[in-house]
C-alpha positions, 0 to 999 in steps of 0.5 A, a space after each residue: 820889109 816895108 817900102 816907103 817914100 818921103 817927098 817934100 811937096 812944097 818947101 823952102 828949097 829955091 824951086 819950091 819956096 814960092 810955089 802955091 801948088 805941088 807937083 802931082 805924086 803917084 800914090 796908088 801903090 801905098 797903103 799908108 799916107 801922111 802929110 807933115 806940115 812944118 812952119 818956122 816960128 809961129 807962122 800959120 800953115 795957111 790952110 793947106 789943101 790936099 787933092 786926089 784923083 784917080 785919073 790914068 796917065 802921067 802927071 803932065 796929062 792931069 788937068 785942074 778939073 781932074 782933082 777933088 778936094 780930099 781935106 783942108 789942113 788948118 795948122 802944122 802937124 802930122 796928118 793921116 790921109 786915107 789911101 785909095 787915090 791914084 794921084 795926090 797933090 797939095 796947095 797953099 791957100 793963096 788968099 791966106 798967104 801974106 808974103 813969100 817969106 811966109 811961104 818959104 818958112 813952110 815945108 809940106 812933106 808926104 810920107 807913104 808906106 807899103 806895109 
């Protein structure tokens, strides 16, 4: 039986609505990774950027220089991310975000599975 993880990385809950960068998620034990981006109405996803790192340690010890850009996602949908990294993080492009109301209308979710 596969073991999975579903995690809202950035979303419309009060603590995630105005954040531009998600917390780091440990994904090194998963063989299937996908990112789901949902926006209310016809809002743009605002170029969600996906970062990865193989740095050892806890997420509190990771610094900005540890991360490498994996991909940029320009619109809502479900996207596969190649596994192999230890940590995964997403952010919303701060230059494309027009208002905090747009931020709160976008939910970014990680789905990870061990097959």
